[in-house]
N, C-alpha and C positions, 0 to 999 in steps of 0.2 A: 345527160340531166336536161330535161326540158324545164324554163323559168319562162313564169306567164306574169307580167306586172301590167297591173290598172293604174294609170298613173291618171292625177287631176288634172283638169283643162289650165292650160298656160302653163305646164312643167316644160322642163327642158330636158331633154334628155337622150344621152349617148350611149350606145350599146356597143359590145368589140367580142369577136369572135375569130375562131381559126376556121374552121370547116363547118361552124355549125349554122343552120339556118338563121334569119333573121325575119321577122314578119312585124307588121305594124299596121293595125286600124284604128282610124280616128282621123281627128283635125289637129294636128300635131303645132303646138307654138314654134318650136324647132325640135328638129329631130336627127341625131348626126351617128351614122353607123360606119363601122371599120371592119371589115372581113378579109379573109384569104381567098378563098374559094367557096364560101358559103353562098347558098341560095338565096336571094331577098326578093320578098313578098309583101308589096306595100298597097292596102287599101284606104284611099284619102279621098276628099274633093279636091279633085286635081284642076279643077275651075278656080280656086280659089289657094292653091299649094304650090309652092316653086318645089323643083326637083334639078338636082346635079349631083353625078357620080363622075368620078374619074376612077379609071382601071387600068392597069398594065398592061389589058388586052380588051378585045370586044367580048363580051359576054357571051357563051354561046348560043343563049335564048334571051329573046327581048321579046315580052306580050306585054302589049299596051291598050289604054281602053280603045273602042270605038272613037273616033274625031280626033283622038289625042295625037298632037303632033310633037317630036322632039329631032334635036339634032345627034345625033349618033357619027361622030366622025373622029380619026385623029387628032391628037392634040400633042402641043410641048409646053403647055403652059405650067406644068408641074414634072420635074425633071423624074423618069422611072415610071410615071404612069400617062402613057399616052394614046390614051382612047377617054374621050368624055361622051356622057350622054346628059342633056340638058333640055328642059321643055323649050318651047318656041314663043311662049309668051309675050308681049310688049312689055318691055323693060317698066313702062309704066303702069301697069296693069293693076289693078286694086287686088291684092294678095294676102292673106294673114298667114298661113302655115309655111314651113322651111325643111326642105328633108334632103339633106347632103348625106352622101356616101362615098367611102375610099374601098375600092372593091380590088384587088391584086386579079384575081382570075376567077371570078364569080361563075359556076356553073349556067346559072340563069337569073335573070332577074324580071319579075311581072310587076306591073301596076294594074289596079282594079281600080273602078271609081266609083263613089259613092256620093251620096247629097251632103250638103252642110248640116250637120246633125240639127234637128228642130229645137232642143234643149242647150244648143251653143250659146253661151252669151255672147260671143261675137258673131256679128253677120253682114256680109258685103252688102252696101247700100243697091247696089244693082239687081239683088232679089226683090227689090220692092216692085219694080216694072211688070213680071207677069201678076202680082197682085192687084193692081191697079188695072191691068187690064182685063182681070175676070169680074172684079167690082164693076168695071163700066159696062163689059160685055153682059153681065147677069143681069145687070139694072134695065138693060135693053130689050134684052131677049123675051120675047115671049111666053108665058106660062102655059102649059098643056090644062086643056077642061079637063077641069075636076067635075066628076059626077055630081048634080043638082043635090043639095042637101038642106034639110032645114037650119036655121038658125040654131035652134036650140041643138042640136046635133054639133054645129061646130062650136059653138059654145064647149061644151064637152072636150072636145078636142083641143081647143085652146088650152083648157085648163090642165089637160093631160099631158100638154106639150110644155106646162108653164113648170108642172111639176117635177116631169123626167129633166128639165132644166137644158131639152134639147134646143137648138139653135142651127142658123144657116151657116155653114162653113164657107160656102160659097160667095158670101159678101152680099146676099142677095137685100132689095131696101126692106128692111124693118118688119118683114111681116111673110107668111109662108102663104100659098096658094090652097095649101088644104086647110089652114087654118083660119085663111081672111080676116084675119087682123092686122089693123095699122097701127105704128105705136109714133106717136112725136112727142120730142121735149120742148116745151114752150118757154120762154123767160119774161114774165109779167111783172110790170112797173106801174107806176101812178105817173102823173102828170110831170111831176118833179122831179121823176126819173128814180125815187126810191124803189126798193122792190115788193111787191104787195103780196104778202103772206097769208096764209090760213083762209084762201081760196076753198070752194067746195065744187063737187062734180058740177051741180047745177049754175055755176057761175057762169062756166064755159057754154060756148054753140063751136060747133067744129062745119065748116063749111065745105064742100068738095065737089070742084068742077060747080059752083053755082046752086048745089043742092045740100040742104042742114042735112047732117049726119046724127046718130043716135050715139052719144056715148056710152063705152062701156064702161070706164073708170078715168081718174083724176087723182091722181098721187100728187100728195102735199110737199114742202121741202123737208119733210121727217125723214123721206125716204134716203137711204144711205145712197152715196157717191163713189164710185170706180175711178180716180183721178191719178192719169198717168202725167209724170212731170219729164221734159225733155230737155235736155241742156244740150246747146249748141255750140260745141269747145273745139270750133275751127277756127283759122287762123286769123280770121277778121273779127273775132270776139276776143281774141287772146287779151288785149287791155283790159276786158272788163271782167275777169275770170271770177276774182274774190267778190264781185258784187252777183255775179251770176249765181256763185253757189249760195250766198246770203238769200237771193231771193228765192232759190228751192228749198232751203230751209225754212225759211217765213211759210211757205205755203204748207209746208208738211207739219208746221208747230199749228195753224191755224184750223187744219182739217179737222171735222168732228170725229169723236171718238169711233163712229159707228162706218166712218168712210174707211175705204181702202184705198191703199198708195203705191203706186210703182215708178222707178226711178230710170230713165235711159239716158243715153249720151251719145252724141257726133262727135266723133275723135278719128284723127289718123285715118280719114278717109272712109270708118267704119261703123256701125251700128252696134252701141254697146248696153246689157243688161245689166245695170247696177243691181236692181231688185226688183224684184216679182212683186205683182198685186198683193197686196198686204195688211194687217193691220198692224205689223212690227214698225211705231214709229222711229225706235233708238235703230233697228237697222239699215232703215231708209237715211236718219240724218248721219250716221258712220260712215256712208257709202259715199254722200253727198261731200263731207269733210275729208274723206280721203282719195279723192279727185287729184290725180299729180298734174304738174303743168303740161297739158296736151295742147297740140294742135292739128291741124290738117286743111284739108278741101273741106267744102260746103256743099255736097247732095242734100241741101234741107229738105227738100218735098219726099223724096225718097227716105228718109230719116223720120218724117214724119209718117208716113205709109207703114213703115215697118215697127212702130212705136204701136200705130193702133194694131197692128197685127199680131204682136207678140201677146198681149192679154185681153185688152177690151175686145177683139173680134169676137173672143168666147164669151161674151156678155151682153150681146143683144138683146132688145129690151129692158134693159135695167138703165139707172141713171148713171151715164159716162159722160166724162170731161177731159181735155189734154190741154195742158200747160205747155207753153213753148217758148222757151227763154233763148231770144234770139235776135240778130240784127236784120234776118231777112234776106238776106244775100247769099241766096242760092248760086254757086257757080255757075249758073246757066244763063247770069247777066253778064258774066264777063268773059265767056267763052276760054275760060283757064283754068287750069285743076281739073278735078274730077266733079262737073256736073250732073245734076241730078239726071235719072232716065224717063222720072215724070216730068212733066208739063204743070204749070202752074194752072192751065186749066184743065188738064186731065184728073189732077188732085181734087179742084173745086168739085168736080163732075164727081169723083170719088167718095167725097164728104158727102154727099147728099144720101150716099147708102150705108154711112160708117156705124149711124147711130150713135156718133159722140161729137160733142160739144167741142171746139177750138179754140183754146185763148192763147194767140200769142202773145208774149211779152215782149214789146219793142224795146230793145237797147239803143236804137239811133240816135236819142236825144229829141229834145222838144221837135216833133213834126212841122208845126207851122213856121219852123226856122229854115226848111229846105225849101231850095230851088224845084219848081214843078218837075222837072225834066232829071232831076239830080238821082243818081242811083238808091241812095237813102230812099228818096221819095218813091221810088216804081217798088222799092221793094216792099214799103211800107201798104202800097195800095195793093201788091199780091196777095199779102198776108191778109188784107182786110177781105180781100173776095174769098180767100179760102175760108177763113172764119165765119162770114155769113154765109157761105153756102151750107155750112156745118149747123149754124143757128148759133154760133159765139161769136165773139168780139174780140176786138184789137184791145189791149192796154198798154199804153206807155210807161216804162220800168220807172222815169221821173228820177230824183233826187234821193239821195242815200235816208236824209231827213225826214222824205216823204214816203218813205217804204211800208209805213203800216197802215197808211191810208191805200197804198196800193194794194196788199193782202185785204183789205177791209172789202172795197169795192168788189175786187173780184168773187170774193167769199159772200158778199151781199147777192151778187148774179145769179151765184149757185143757188144760194136760197130762194131765188126767185124762180126756179125752172119747177114747171110740172111735167109727169109724165103723163099723156092721154093717149088712150088706146079706145078704138072704135072699130066696128065692122062695117064696110063702105056697104050703101044700099046698091051700087054697080057692081054684079059679081062677075063681070066679062073683063078677067085678067089677060089682058091683051099684049102688054109689055109697053102701051104710051103713058105717057107722062099724064097725071092729074094734079092740079092744082088745089093748095087748101089754105085756109082761111081759120085762124082761131080767133075767135073774140071772145070778150071778156063784159059780164056787166057789171063795169064799174065806170064812173065818168070820168074820164079822162087817161082810162087804163092802155097801155100800149104793151104789145104781142110782139116777142123776137122769137121767130120758129123759121125752120126752113118752107121753102115755098112750097112743096110738095115732094111726090114721092113718083118711081116709075111701078106701075101697076101688074106685076108677074105673076 
């Protein structure tokens, strides 16, 4: 009898046979197998999965993925099981899956590799490294020269692209070389720091490399937001756990009905998806409320990249924002634990191409109380640089009795954001950086936006 089982993610599975073959395909939390003489055939993301097998004798055949290394040798750890096959991963390597076998005299053991499934709710933070490198590479790489096209035809292409929902999957900055449109998000305030709402397209002026540009559209605060919330549940924020959950819940509750929300977390050295981008507020609140007492290292910068890549990367050209509830202390500061593969400088450069406003909520206490050389001050300054590169800003979490003010300040900031689109007069997309200024025809008006884009 052949038995096929499809198990949900996170299930703990145990299988036992006499001579029957045991096959597994997936990313298991914990899989345990026992067989007398049955073959073993396993397909897993082995770069994130630990493997251990004890047997009474060496398997007659051992097949491994290219580049995957194990130690296969005699062992006296378990009486009667004199052979061991174990991966050669560092004991401190960041992994998720566990596969263990007891095989008396298995005919064959075959291991095949697969990538971590894109829909896996758990991802290794080191997956951020190639994403950042591609964002930076694509932003610096000159585009191929497209045939000269009249602006009207370009507008038709742009409209067709918007209708089809197509977007750059490789992280290119905010526009496509065949469409030739630039999208920028800009937050606008009056002289007193209050959001300026109700502005029209004619109220804006865009200047690129010193030359005034013709604006195609300027969308107001009524357009919906895609809002991602990332909770840094690492060891350094353990004492603030309930506060963090309350802050996250507060932002879910103040979001407008037309906004979509996603919730993610950094914990156990992993990036976790609690809920994908959705209008379902109750589901998001339930996931936040159910967060257990977790901890771990702080590869924060990598987690920010993965939070963007999970949902917001699919919505380029829309109004995107990310709230990061953290003390900012990536393990890169202390050179301990599991630091981010991504540096703060790389993240700041990549943020210019993400089309996402980043709003860190800083848990470290009053910034003006820090020594300028303290870890807390350095963490805050790095967050400020990353936020500024994206067009966002840092907010201090403050005291619990002032929390409503925090929500209102961030909500006001989001309400002040306009999406501005234009076709650059300079159609030579050579990969160079172009400076952009956005001006508003209001006395004392202040504009916060990115300082430019890479023309590719």
